Structures are given as structure tokens and as C-alpha cells.
N, CA, C, O and the ligand as a Tripos MOL2 file, in Angstrom:
@<TRIPOS>MOLECULE
protein
  277   275    70     0     0
PROTEIN
NO_CHARGES

@<TRIPOS>ATOM
      1 N           7.1240 -168.0530  -14.6710 N.3       1 MET1
      2 CA          7.2540 -168.4100  -15.9570 C.3       1 MET1
      3 C           5.9130 -169.2880  -16.2650 C.2       1 MET1
      4 O           5.5180 -170.2470  -15.6010 O.2       1 MET1
      5 N           5.3550 -168.7730  -17.3410 N.am      2 ALA2
      6 CA          4.0060 -169.3710  -17.6720 C.3       2 ALA2
      7 C           4.0960 -170.5160  -18.7220 C.2       2 ALA2
      8 O           3.0870 -171.1130  -19.1000 O.2       2 ALA2
      9 N           5.3980 -170.8070  -19.1970 N.am      3 THR3
     10 CA          5.5900 -171.9610  -20.0700 C.3       3 THR3
     11 C           5.2780 -173.2570  -19.3400 C.2       3 THR3
     12 O           5.7740 -173.5210  -18.2450 O.2       3 THR3
     13 N           4.4590 -174.0320  -19.9710 N.am      4 ILE4
     14 CA          4.1990 -175.3700  -19.3400 C.3       4 ILE4
     15 C           4.8760 -176.4460  -20.1510 C.2       4 ILE4
     16 O           4.8290 -176.4540  -21.3810 O.2       4 ILE4
     17 N           5.4930 -177.3330  -19.4490 N.am      5 MET5
     18 CA          6.1960 -178.5060  -19.9940 C.3       5 MET5
     19 C           5.4150 -179.6000  -20.1070 C.2       5 MET5
     20 O           4.6630 -179.8890  -19.1760 O.2       5 MET5
     21 N           5.4590 -180.2780  -21.1090 N.am      6 ALA6
     22 CA          4.7170 -181.5610  -21.4010 C.3       6 ALA6
     23 C           5.3680 -182.6420  -20.5770 C.2       6 ALA6
     24 O           6.5840 -182.6200  -20.3880 O.2       6 ALA6
     25 N           4.5730 -183.6160  -20.0660 N.am      7 PRO7
     26 CA          5.1210 -184.6030  -19.2320 C.3       7 PRO7
     27 C           6.2680 -185.4290  -19.7580 C.2       7 PRO7
     28 O           6.3590 -185.6280  -20.9700 O.2       7 PRO7
     29 N           7.1000 -185.8940  -18.9530 N.am      8 CYS8
     30 CA          8.1530 -186.7660  -19.6150 C.3       8 CYS8
     31 C           7.8440 -187.7180  -20.4960 C.2       8 CYS8
     32 O           7.0150 -188.5350  -20.0960 O.2       8 CYS8
     33 N           8.3060 -187.8730  -21.6880 N.am      9 PRO9
     34 CA          7.8620 -188.8910  -22.7510 C.3       9 PRO9
     35 C           8.2120 -190.4050  -22.3680 C.2       9 PRO9
     36 O           7.6960 -191.3810  -22.9130 O.2       9 PRO9
     37 N           9.0740 -190.4470  -21.4480 N.am     10 LYS10
     38 CA          9.5530 -191.7470  -21.0790 C.3      10 LYS10
     39 C           8.8080 -192.3760  -19.8790 C.2      10 LYS10
     40 O           8.3760 -193.5280  -19.9070 O.2      10 LYS10
     41 N           8.6780 -191.4870  -18.7540 N.am     11 CYS11
     42 CA          7.9810 -192.0490  -17.5320 C.3      11 CYS11
     43 C           6.5760 -191.4020  -17.3060 C.2      11 CYS11
     44 O           5.7880 -191.8440  -16.4700 O.2      11 CYS11
     45 N           6.3180 -190.3360  -18.0960 N.am     12 GLY12
     46 CA          5.0600 -189.7590  -18.1350 C.3      12 GLY12
     47 C           4.8020 -188.8130  -16.8700 C.2      12 GLY12
     48 O           3.6840 -188.3440  -16.6560 O.2      12 GLY12
     49 N           5.8500 -188.5720  -16.0840 N.am     13 LYS13
     50 CA          5.6060 -187.6930  -15.0190 C.3      13 LYS13
     51 C           6.1170 -186.3060  -15.4090 C.2      13 LYS13
     52 O           6.9080 -186.1410  -16.3380 O.2      13 LYS13
     53 N           5.6200 -185.3020  -14.6420 N.am     14 ASP14
     54 CA          6.0670 -183.9850  -15.0000 C.3      14 ASP14
     55 C           6.6670 -183.2610  -13.7830 C.2      14 ASP14
     56 O           7.2540 -182.1850  -13.8960 O.2      14 ASP14
     57 N           6.4930 -183.9040  -12.6080 N.am     15 GLU15
     58 CA          7.0170 -183.1190  -11.3830 C.3      15 GLU15
     59 C           8.4880 -183.4060  -11.1820 C.2      15 GLU15
     60 O           9.1030 -182.8520  -10.2710 O.2      15 GLU15
     61 N           9.0360 -184.2130  -11.9650 N.am     16 LEU16
     62 CA         10.5330 -184.4820  -11.8970 C.3      16 LEU16
     63 C          11.3110 -183.8170  -13.0040 C.2      16 LEU16
     64 O          12.5150 -183.9980  -13.1890 O.2      16 LEU16
     65 N          10.5250 -183.0220  -13.7350 N.am     17 LEU17
     66 CA         11.1920 -182.3890  -14.9520 C.3      17 LEU17
     67 C          11.8980 -181.0280  -14.4660 C.2      17 LEU17
     68 O          11.3590 -180.3390  -13.6010 O.2      17 LEU17
     69 N          13.0880 -180.6770  -15.0360 N.am     18 ALA18
     70 CA         13.7020 -179.4400  -14.7250 C.3      18 ALA18
     71 C          14.4690 -179.1030  -15.8940 C.2      18 ALA18
     72 O          14.7630 -179.9550  -16.7330 O.2      18 ALA18
     73 N          14.8300 -177.8060  -15.9900 N.am     19 VAL19
     74 CA         15.6850 -177.3360  -17.1040 C.3      19 VAL19
     75 C          17.1100 -177.0850  -16.5290 C.2      19 VAL19
     76 O          17.3120 -176.3530  -15.5600 O.2      19 VAL19
     77 N          18.0440 -177.7300  -17.1820 N.am     20 TYR20
     78 CA         19.4010 -177.5150  -16.7500 C.3      20 TYR20
     79 C          20.1920 -176.7560  -17.8490 C.2      20 TYR20
     80 O          19.9920 -176.9760  -19.0440 O.2      20 TYR20
     81 N          21.0660 -175.8850  -17.4140 N.am     21 ALA21
     82 CA         21.9290 -175.0910  -18.2870 C.3      21 ALA21
     83 C          23.3110 -175.5670  -18.2770 C.2      21 ALA21
     84 O          23.8530 -175.7270  -17.1840 O.2      21 ALA21
     85 N          23.9870 -175.8260  -19.4210 N.am     22 TYR22
     86 CA         25.3150 -176.3080  -19.2690 C.3      22 TYR22
     87 C          26.3300 -175.0780  -19.5250 C.2      22 TYR22
     88 O          25.9530 -173.9770  -19.9250 O.2      22 TYR22
     89 N          27.6900 -175.4210  -19.2340 N.am     23 GLU23
     90 CA         28.6280 -174.3410  -19.3630 C.3      23 GLU23
     91 C          28.7400 -173.7960  -20.7550 C.2      23 GLU23
     92 O          29.0850 -172.6310  -20.9560 O.2      23 GLU23
     93 N          28.4500 -174.6340  -21.7090 N.am     24 CYS24
     94 CA         28.4640 -174.0700  -23.0590 C.3      24 CYS24
     95 C          27.3330 -173.3830  -23.4510 C.2      24 CYS24
     96 O          27.2630 -173.0530  -24.6350 O.2      24 CYS24
     97 N          26.3510 -173.0740  -22.6310 N.am     25 GLY25
     98 CA         25.2720 -172.2360  -22.8780 C.3      25 GLY25
     99 C          23.9910 -172.9900  -23.3730 C.2      25 GLY25
    100 O          22.9270 -172.4010  -23.5620 O.2      25 GLY25
    101 N          24.1590 -174.2630  -23.5590 N.am     26 VAL26
    102 CA         23.0230 -175.0340  -23.9960 C.3      26 VAL26
    103 C          22.0450 -175.4810  -22.8560 C.2      26 VAL26
    104 O          22.4920 -175.8560  -21.7720 O.2      26 VAL26
    105 N          20.8500 -175.4390  -23.0900 N.am     27 LYS27
    106 CA         19.7540 -175.7190  -21.9880 C.3      27 LYS27
    107 C          19.1560 -176.8890  -22.4920 C.2      27 LYS27
    108 O          18.9710 -176.9790  -23.7060 O.2      27 LYS27
    109 N          18.7850 -177.9150  -21.6340 N.am     28 HIS28
    110 CA         18.0880 -179.1540  -21.7670 C.3      28 HIS28
    111 C          17.0330 -179.3050  -20.7100 C.2      28 HIS28
    112 O          17.2720 -179.0640  -19.5270 O.2      28 HIS28
    113 N          15.8300 -179.7170  -21.1620 N.am     29 VAL29
    114 CA         14.7990 -180.2240  -20.1040 C.3      29 VAL29
    115 C          15.2120 -181.7340  -19.9120 C.2      29 VAL29
    116 O          15.3420 -182.5370  -20.8350 O.2      29 VAL29
    117 N          15.3940 -181.9900  -18.6030 N.am     30 GLU30
    118 CA         15.7670 -183.2300  -18.0270 C.3      30 GLU30
    119 C          14.6980 -183.7810  -17.0160 C.2      30 GLU30
    120 O          14.0010 -183.0520  -16.3100 O.2      30 GLU30
    121 N          14.6490 -185.2040  -17.0280 N.am     31 CYS31
    122 CA         13.8190 -185.7380  -16.1130 C.3      31 CYS31
    123 C          14.6800 -186.4250  -14.9300 C.2      31 CYS31
    124 O          15.5540 -187.2540  -15.1820 O.2      31 CYS31
    125 N          14.4060 -186.0710  -13.8080 N.am     32 ASN32
    126 CA         15.1670 -186.6790  -12.5580 C.3      32 ASN32
    127 C          14.5640 -188.0670  -12.2930 C.2      32 ASN32
    128 O          15.0390 -188.6980  -11.3490 O.2      32 ASN32
    129 N          13.7140 -188.5400  -12.9120 N.am     33 GLY33
    130 CA         13.1090 -189.8710  -12.6170 C.3      33 GLY33
    131 C          13.8830 -190.9380  -13.4840 C.2      33 GLY33
    132 O          14.4270 -191.9120  -12.9630 O.2      33 GLY33
    133 N          13.8960 -190.6970  -14.8180 N.am     34 CYS34
    134 CA         14.4080 -191.5470  -15.6810 C.3      34 CYS34
    135 C          15.5660 -191.1910  -16.5610 C.2      34 CYS34
    136 O          16.0660 -191.9570  -17.3850 O.2      34 CYS34
    137 N          15.9340 -190.0110  -16.3290 N.am     35 TRP35
    138 CA         17.1960 -189.3890  -17.0060 C.3      35 TRP35
    139 C          16.9370 -189.0800  -18.5410 C.2      35 TRP35
    140 O          17.8120 -189.0010  -19.4040 O.2      35 TRP35
    141 N          15.6880 -188.9320  -18.7040 N.am     36 TYR36
    142 CA         15.3230 -188.3370  -20.1460 C.3      36 TYR36
    143 C          16.0570 -187.1190  -20.3590 C.2      36 TYR36
    144 O          16.2250 -186.3640  -19.4020 O.2      36 TYR36
    145 N          16.5260 -186.8270  -21.5170 N.am     37 LEU37
    146 CA         17.2860 -185.5320  -21.8220 C.3      37 LEU37
    147 C          16.6350 -185.0260  -23.1950 C.2      37 LEU37
    148 O          16.6230 -185.6400  -24.2620 O.2      37 LEU37
    149 N          16.1400 -183.8650  -22.9420 N.am     38 GLY38
    150 CA         15.3720 -183.1640  -24.0490 C.3      38 GLY38
    151 C          16.4220 -182.4080  -24.9620 C.2      38 GLY38
    152 O          17.5890 -182.2420  -24.6070 O.2      38 GLY38
    153 N          15.9430 -181.9940  -26.0870 N.am     39 PRO39
    154 CA         16.8100 -181.3100  -27.0090 C.3      39 PRO39
    155 C          17.5020 -180.2100  -26.5690 C.2      39 PRO39
    156 O          16.8510 -179.4300  -25.8740 O.2      39 PRO39
    157 N          18.7330 -179.9210  -26.8060 N.am     40 GLY40
    158 CA         19.6810 -178.8300  -26.4630 C.3      40 GLY40
    159 C          19.2660 -177.5030  -27.2320 C.2      40 GLY40
    160 O          19.3360 -177.4930  -28.4610 O.2      40 GLY40
    161 N          18.8450 -176.4050  -26.5460 N.am     41 GLU41
    162 CA         18.6000 -175.2590  -27.0460 C.3      41 GLU41
    163 C          19.3690 -174.1280  -26.4050 C.2      41 GLU41
    164 O          20.0210 -174.3090  -25.3770 O.2      41 GLU41
    165 N          19.2870 -172.9030  -27.0460 N.am     42 GLY42
    166 CA         20.1980 -171.8230  -26.4680 C.3      42 GLY42
    167 C          19.2900 -170.9230  -25.4250 C.2      42 GLY42
    168 O          19.7930 -169.9250  -24.9080 O.2      42 GLY42
    169 N          18.2020 -171.2380  -25.1940 N.am     43 SER43
    170 CA         17.4220 -170.5780  -24.0950 C.3      43 SER43
    171 C          16.4690 -171.6110  -23.4210 C.2      43 SER43
    172 O          15.9950 -172.5560  -24.0510 O.2      43 SER43
    173 N          16.2270 -171.3850  -22.1510 N.am     44 ILE44
    174 CA         15.2530 -172.1200  -21.4190 C.3      44 ILE44
    175 C          13.8150 -172.1740  -22.1500 C.2      44 ILE44
    176 O          13.1240 -173.1920  -22.1790 O.2      44 ILE44
    177 N          13.4970 -171.0800  -22.6710 N.am     45 ARG45
    178 CA         12.2430 -171.0390  -23.2820 C.3      45 ARG45
    179 C          12.0320 -171.9960  -24.3870 C.2      45 ARG45
    180 O          11.0350 -172.7050  -24.5180 O.2      45 ARG45
    181 N          13.1260 -171.9510  -25.2230 N.am     46 GLN46
    182 CA         13.1270 -172.6990  -26.4980 C.3      46 GLN46
    183 C          13.5650 -174.1220  -26.2200 C.2      46 GLN46
    184 O          13.3560 -174.9540  -27.1040 O.2      46 GLN46
    185 N          14.1670 -174.5090  -25.0580 N.am     47 ALA47
    186 CA         14.5090 -175.7440  -24.8260 C.3      47 ALA47
    187 C          13.0790 -176.4560  -24.2910 C.2      47 ALA47
    188 O          12.8510 -177.6400  -24.5390 O.2      47 ALA47
    189 N          12.2500 -175.7130  -23.6200 N.am     48 ILE48
    190 CA         10.9290 -176.2190  -23.2060 C.3      48 ILE48
    191 C          10.0890 -176.4740  -24.4360 C.2      48 ILE48
    192 O           9.3900 -177.4820  -24.5350 O.2      48 ILE48
    193 N          10.1730 -175.4950  -25.4240 N.am     49 LYS49
    194 CA          9.3600 -175.6220  -26.6500 C.3      49 LYS49
    195 C           9.6820 -176.8090  -27.3130 C.2      49 LYS49
    196 O           8.8290 -177.6360  -27.6360 O.2      49 LYS49
    197 N          11.1220 -176.9510  -27.5730 N.am     50 SER50
    198 CA         11.5380 -178.0580  -28.2140 C.3      50 SER50
    199 C          11.0980 -179.3860  -27.6710 C.2      50 SER50
    200 O          10.7550 -180.3610  -28.3390 O.2      50 SER50
    201 N          11.1600 -179.2790  -26.2950 N.am     51 HIS51
    202 CA         10.7900 -180.5760  -25.4570 C.3      51 HIS51
    203 C           9.2740 -180.9090  -25.7200 C.2      51 HIS51
    204 O           8.8800 -182.0590  -25.9100 O.2      51 HIS51
    205 N           8.5070 -179.8660  -25.7150 N.am     52 ASN52
    206 CA          7.0650 -180.1600  -25.9420 C.3      52 ASN52
    207 C           6.7310 -180.6760  -27.4120 C.2      52 ASN52
    208 O           5.8280 -181.4880  -27.6170 O.2      52 ASN52
    209 N           7.4720 -180.1800  -28.3450 N.am     53 GLU53
    210 CA          7.4180 -180.5290  -29.6520 C.3      53 GLU53
    211 C           7.7730 -182.0620  -29.8820 C.2      53 GLU53
    212 O           7.1130 -182.8100  -30.6030 O.2      53 GLU53
    213 N           8.8360 -182.4000  -29.2150 N.am     54 ARG54
    214 CA          9.4440 -183.6740  -29.2780 C.3      54 ARG54
    215 C           8.4690 -184.7100  -28.5120 C.2      54 ARG54
    216 O           8.3900 -185.8810  -28.8830 O.2      54 ARG54
    217 N           7.7890 -184.2420  -27.5020 N.am     55 CYS55
    218 CA          6.7030 -185.2090  -26.8270 C.3      55 CYS55
    219 C           5.6010 -185.3100  -27.7320 C.2      55 CYS55
    220 O           5.0530 -186.4120  -27.7510 O.2      55 CYS55
    221 N           5.1540 -184.4400  -28.4750 N.am     56 ALA56
    222 CA          4.0390 -184.4200  -29.2170 C.3      56 ALA56
    223 C           4.3440 -185.5030  -30.4120 C.2      56 ALA56
    224 O           3.5570 -186.3850  -30.7540 O.2      56 ALA56
    225 N           5.5830 -185.2770  -30.9540 N.am     57 ALA57
    226 CA          6.0420 -186.1470  -32.0540 C.3      57 ALA57
    227 C           6.2050 -187.6860  -31.4960 C.2      57 ALA57
    228 O           5.8430 -188.6750  -32.1330 O.2      57 ALA57
    229 N           6.7550 -187.7120  -30.3180 N.am     58 ASP58
    230 CA          6.8960 -189.1050  -29.7270 C.3      58 ASP58
    231 C           5.6160 -189.7350  -29.6200 C.2      58 ASP58
    232 O           5.4950 -190.9100  -29.9670 O.2      58 ASP58
    233 N           4.5820 -189.0350  -29.1480 N.am     59 HIS59
    234 CA          3.3210 -189.5180  -28.9470 C.3      59 HIS59
    235 C           2.6360 -190.0740  -30.3230 C.2      59 HIS59
    236 O           1.8390 -191.0120  -30.2900 O.2      59 HIS59
    237 N           2.9680 -189.4980  -31.3900 N.am     60 LEU60
    238 CA          2.6020 -189.8910  -32.7400 C.3      60 LEU60
    239 C           3.2660 -191.1240  -33.1710 C.2      60 LEU60
    240 O           2.7210 -192.0480  -33.7750 O.2      60 LEU60
    241 N           4.6530 -191.0480  -32.7590 N.am     61 ALA61
    242 CA          5.5910 -192.2430  -33.2500 C.3      61 ALA61
    243 C           5.2830 -193.5350  -32.5330 C.2      61 ALA61
    244 O           5.7830 -194.5740  -32.9640 O.2      61 ALA61
    245 N           4.4530 -193.5540  -31.4120 N.am     62 GLN62
    246 CA          4.0920 -194.6280  -30.7640 C.3      62 GLN62
    247 C           3.2620 -195.5940  -31.6140 C.2      62 GLN62
    248 O           3.1870 -196.7960  -31.3600 O.2      62 GLN62
    249 N           2.6990 -195.0490  -32.5470 N.am     63 HIS63
    250 CA          1.8360 -195.7590  -33.4990 C.3      63 HIS63
    251 C           2.6140 -196.4230  -34.5180 C.2      63 HIS63
    252 O           2.0520 -197.2290  -35.2600 O.2      63 HIS63
    253 N           3.8220 -196.1810  -34.6350 N.am     64 ASP64
    254 CA          4.7920 -196.7680  -35.6740 C.3      64 ASP64
    255 C           5.8260 -197.6900  -35.0200 C.2      64 ASP64
    256 O           6.8410 -197.2410  -34.4890 O.2      64 ASP64
    257 N           5.5550 -198.8970  -35.0720 N.am     65 ALA65
    258 CA          6.3260 -199.7820  -34.3520 C.3      65 ALA65
    259 C           7.8350 -199.9770  -35.0880 C.2      65 ALA65
    260 O           8.7550 -200.5400  -34.4960 O.2      65 ALA65
    261 N           7.9490 -199.5180  -36.2570 N.am     66 THR66
    262 CA          9.1970 -199.4870  -36.9180 C.3      66 THR66
    263 C          10.1420 -198.3460  -36.4480 C.2      66 THR66
    264 O          11.2850 -198.2270  -36.8880 O.2      66 THR66
    265 N           9.5740 -197.4890  -35.4970 N.am     67 ASN67
    266 CA         10.3760 -196.3370  -35.2830 C.3      67 ASN67
    267 C          11.6230 -196.6850  -34.3810 C.2      67 ASN67
    268 O          11.4390 -197.2230  -33.2880 O.2      67 ASN67
    269 N          12.7950 -196.4050  -34.7970 N.am     68 GLY68
    270 CA         14.0250 -196.7180  -34.0080 C.3      68 GLY68
    271 C          15.0360 -195.8950  -34.5580 C.2      68 GLY68
    272 O          15.0780 -195.5290  -35.7330 O.2      68 GLY68
    273 N          15.9680 -195.5780  -33.5350 N.am     69 GLU69
    274 CA         17.1260 -194.7930  -33.9230 C.3      69 GLU69
    275 C          18.3160 -195.5860  -34.1640 C.2      69 GLU69
    276 O          19.3660 -195.0370  -34.4990 O.2      69 GLU69
    277 ZN         10.9370 -189.4100  -16.8870 Zn       70 ZN70
@<TRIPOS>BOND
     1     1     2 1
     2     2     3 1
     3     3     4 2
     4     3     5 am
     5     5     6 1
     6     6     7 1
     7     7     8 2
     8     7     9 am
     9     9    10 1
    10    10    11 1
    11    11    12 2
    12    11    13 am
    13    13    14 1
    14    14    15 1
    15    15    16 2
    16    15    17 am
    17    17    18 1
    18    18    19 1
    19    19    20 2
    20    19    21 am
    21    21    22 1
    22    22    23 1
    23    23    24 2
    24    23    25 am
    25    25    26 1
    26    26    27 1
    27    27    28 2
    28    27    29 am
    29    29    30 1
    30    30    31 1
    31    31    32 2
    32    31    33 am
    33    33    34 1
    34    34    35 1
    35    35    36 2
    36    35    37 am
    37    37    38 1
    38    38    39 1
    39    39    40 2
    40    39    41 am
    41    41    42 1
    42    42    43 1
    43    43    44 2
    44    43    45 am
    45    45    46 1
    46    46    47 1
    47    47    48 2
    48    47    49 am
    49    49    50 1
    50    50    51 1
    51    51    52 2
    52    51    53 am
    53    53    54 1
    54    54    55 1
    55    55    56 2
    56    55    57 am
    57    57    58 1
    58    58    59 1
    59    59    60 2
    60    59    61 am
    61    61    62 1
    62    62    63 1
    63    63    64 2
    64    63    65 am
    65    65    66 1
    66    66    67 1
    67    67    68 2
    68    67    69 am
    69    69    70 1
    70    70    71 1
    71    71    72 2
    72    71    73 am
    73    73    74 1
    74    74    75 1
    75    75    76 2
    76    75    77 am
    77    77    78 1
    78    78    79 1
    79    79    80 2
    80    79    81 am
    81    81    82 1
    82    82    83 1
    83    83    84 2
    84    83    85 am
    85    85    86 1
    86    86    87 1
    87    87    88 2
    88    87    89 am
    89    89    90 1
    90    90    91 1
    91    91    92 2
    92    91    93 am
    93    93    94 1
    94    94    95 1
    95    95    96 2
    96    95    97 am
    97    97    98 1
    98    98    99 1
    99    99   100 2
   100    99   101 am
   101   101   102 1
   102   102   103 1
   103   103   104 2
   104   103   105 am
   105   105   106 1
   106   106   107 1
   107   107   108 2
   108   107   109 am
   109   109   110 1
   110   110   111 1
   111   111   112 2
   112   111   113 am
   113   113   114 1
   114   114   115 1
   115   115   116 2
   116   115   117 am
   117   117   118 1
   118   118   119 1
   119   119   120 2
   120   119   121 am
   121   121   122 1
   122   122   123 1
   123   123   124 2
   124   123   125 am
   125   125   126 1
   126   126   127 1
   127   127   128 2
   128   127   129 am
   129   129   130 1
   130   130   131 1
   131   131   132 2
   132   131   133 am
   133   133   134 1
   134   134   135 1
   135   135   136 2
   136   135   137 am
   137   137   138 1
   138   138   139 1
   139   139   140 2
   140   139   141 am
   141   141   142 1
   142   142   143 1
   143   143   144 2
   144   143   145 am
   145   145   146 1
   146   146   147 1
   147   147   148 2
   148   147   149 am
   149   149   150 1
   150   150   151 1
   151   151   152 2
   152   151   153 am
   153   153   154 1
   154   154   155 1
   155   155   156 2
   156   155   157 am
   157   157   158 1
   158   158   159 1
   159   159   160 2
   160   159   161 am
   161   161   162 1
   162   162   163 1
   163   163   164 2
   164   163   165 am
   165   165   166 1
   166   166   167 1
   167   167   168 2
   168   167   169 am
   169   169   170 1
   170   170   171 1
   171   171   172 2
   172   171   173 am
   173   173   174 1
   174   174   175 1
   175   175   176 2
   176   175   177 am
   177   177   178 1
   178   178   179 1
   179   179   180 2
   180   179   181 am
   181   181   182 1
   182   182   183 1
   183   183   184 2
   184   183   185 am
   185   185   186 1
   186   186   187 1
   187   187   188 2
   188   187   189 am
   189   189   190 1
   190   190   191 1
   191   191   192 2
   192   191   193 am
   193   193   194 1
   194   194   195 1
   195   195   196 2
   196   195   197 am
   197   197   198 1
   198   198   199 1
   199   199   200 2
   200   199   201 am
   201   201   202 1
   202   202   203 1
   203   203   204 2
   204   203   205 am
   205   205   206 1
   206   206   207 1
   207   207   208 2
   208   207   209 am
   209   209   210 1
   210   210   211 1
   211   211   212 2
   212   211   213 am
   213   213   214 1
   214   214   215 1
   215   215   216 2
   216   215   217 am
   217   217   218 1
   218   218   219 1
   219   219   220 2
   220   219   221 am
   221   221   222 1
   222   222   223 1
   223   223   224 2
   224   223   225 am
   225   225   226 1
   226   226   227 1
   227   227   228 2
   228   227   229 am
   229   229   230 1
   230   230   231 1
   231   231   232 2
   232   231   233 am
   233   233   234 1
   234   234   235 1
   235   235   236 2
   236   235   237 am
   237   237   238 1
   238   238   239 1
   239   239   240 2
   240   239   241 am
   241   241   242 1
   242   242   243 1
   243   243   244 2
   244   243   245 am
   245   245   246 1
   246   246   247 1
   247   247   248 2
   248   247   249 am
   249   249   250 1
   250   250   251 1
   251   251   252 2
   252   251   253 am
   253   253   254 1
   254   254   255 1
   255   255   256 2
   256   255   257 am
   257   257   258 1
   258   258   259 1
   259   259   260 2
   260   259   261 am
   261   261   262 1
   262   262   263 1
   263   263   264 2
   264   263   265 am
   265   265   266 1
   266   266   267 1
   267   267   268 2
   268   267   269 am
   269   269   270 1
   270   270   271 1
   271   271   272 2
   272   271   273 am
   273   273   274 1
   274   274   275 1
   275   275   276 2
@<TRIPOS>SUBSTRUCTURE
     1 MET1         2 RESIDUE 1 A MET
     2 ALA2         6 RESIDUE 1 A ALA
     3 THR3        10 RESIDUE 1 A THR
     4 ILE4        14 RESIDUE 1 A ILE
     5 MET5        18 RESIDUE 1 A MET
     6 ALA6        22 RESIDUE 1 A ALA
     7 PRO7        26 RESIDUE 1 A PRO
     8 CYS8        30 RESIDUE 1 A CYS
     9 PRO9        34 RESIDUE 1 A PRO
    10 LYS10       38 RESIDUE 1 A LYS
    11 CYS11       42 RESIDUE 1 A CYS
    12 GLY12       46 RESIDUE 1 A GLY
    13 LYS13       50 RESIDUE 1 A LYS
    14 ASP14       54 RESIDUE 1 A ASP
    15 GLU15       58 RESIDUE 1 A GLU
    16 LEU16       62 RESIDUE 1 A LEU
    17 LEU17       66 RESIDUE 1 A LEU
    18 ALA18       70 RESIDUE 1 A ALA
    19 VAL19       74 RESIDUE 1 A VAL
    20 TYR20       78 RESIDUE 1 A TYR
    21 ALA21       82 RESIDUE 1 A ALA
    22 TYR22       86 RESIDUE 1 A TYR
    23 GLU23       90 RESIDUE 1 A GLU
    24 CYS24       94 RESIDUE 1 A CYS
    25 GLY25       98 RESIDUE 1 A GLY
    26 VAL26      102 RESIDUE 1 A VAL
    27 LYS27      106 RESIDUE 1 A LYS
    28 HIS28      110 RESIDUE 1 A HIS
    29 VAL29      114 RESIDUE 1 A VAL
    30 GLU30      118 RESIDUE 1 A GLU
    31 CYS31      122 RESIDUE 1 A CYS
    32 ASN32      126 RESIDUE 1 A ASN
    33 GLY33      130 RESIDUE 1 A GLY
    34 CYS34      134 RESIDUE 1 A CYS
    35 TRP35      138 RESIDUE 1 A TRP
    36 TYR36      142 RESIDUE 1 A TYR
    37 LEU37      146 RESIDUE 1 A LEU
    38 GLY38      150 RESIDUE 1 A GLY
    39 PRO39      154 RESIDUE 1 A PRO
    40 GLY40      158 RESIDUE 1 A GLY
    41 GLU41      162 RESIDUE 1 A GLU
    42 GLY42      166 RESIDUE 1 A GLY
    43 SER43      170 RESIDUE 1 A SER
    44 ILE44      174 RESIDUE 1 A ILE
    45 ARG45      178 RESIDUE 1 A ARG
    46 GLN46      182 RESIDUE 1 A GLN
    47 ALA47      186 RESIDUE 1 A ALA
    48 ILE48      190 RESIDUE 1 A ILE
    49 LYS49      194 RESIDUE 1 A LYS
    50 SER50      198 RESIDUE 1 A SER
    51 HIS51      202 RESIDUE 1 A HIS
    52 ASN52      206 RESIDUE 1 A ASN
    53 GLU53      210 RESIDUE 1 A GLU
    54 ARG54      214 RESIDUE 1 A ARG
    55 CYS55      218 RESIDUE 1 A CYS
    56 ALA56      222 RESIDUE 1 A ALA
    57 ALA57      226 RESIDUE 1 A ALA
    58 ASP58      230 RESIDUE 1 A ASP
    59 HIS59      234 RESIDUE 1 A HIS
    60 LEU60      238 RESIDUE 1 A LEU
    61 ALA61      242 RESIDUE 1 A ALA
    62 GLN62      246 RESIDUE 1 A GLN
    63 HIS63      250 RESIDUE 1 A HIS
    64 ASP64      254 RESIDUE 1 A ASP
    65 ALA65      258 RESIDUE 1 A ALA
    66 THR66      262 RESIDUE 1 A THR
    67 ASN67      266 RESIDUE 1 A ASN
    68 GLY68      270 RESIDUE 1 A GLY
    69 GLU69      274 RESIDUE 1 A GLU
    70 ZN70       277 GROUP 0 **** ****
């Protein structure tokens, strides 16, 4: 699979990332180092894509100190 995953937005590592599929059919990119959980999607490819997009958004959000959920 040629899709490249962005490094974990929490711990910055990429060797601990993996895609897990749940019984309901949802796939998530997860980090085995810090338990980061990526967006749930219906396909592995889309899960990685959403994960990458979230990482890009988080990177931008780091400049905004008021960012909080
Ligand atoms: Zn991590």
C-alpha cells in the first residue's frame, strides 16, 4: 500500500501507527505509543486520509492557544 501516514500528532512518531478495523466496520488510525485515535472511516484508505488531514489541521491549530475541545 503506497499511502503514507503522517506521524502521530501527539507523540510525533510514525513507526507505532497502525490501522485497526472494528466490528462495526469502522477503521481508525491508532498510535500504540500514546493511544492517539484517528478519525473513524469506512475504509482503511479513507481512515489514513482523514488522519493525515487531521494532522495537518492540528499542526496549524498549534498556533492558536485558544484551541480546546
Ligand atoms: Zn503517538
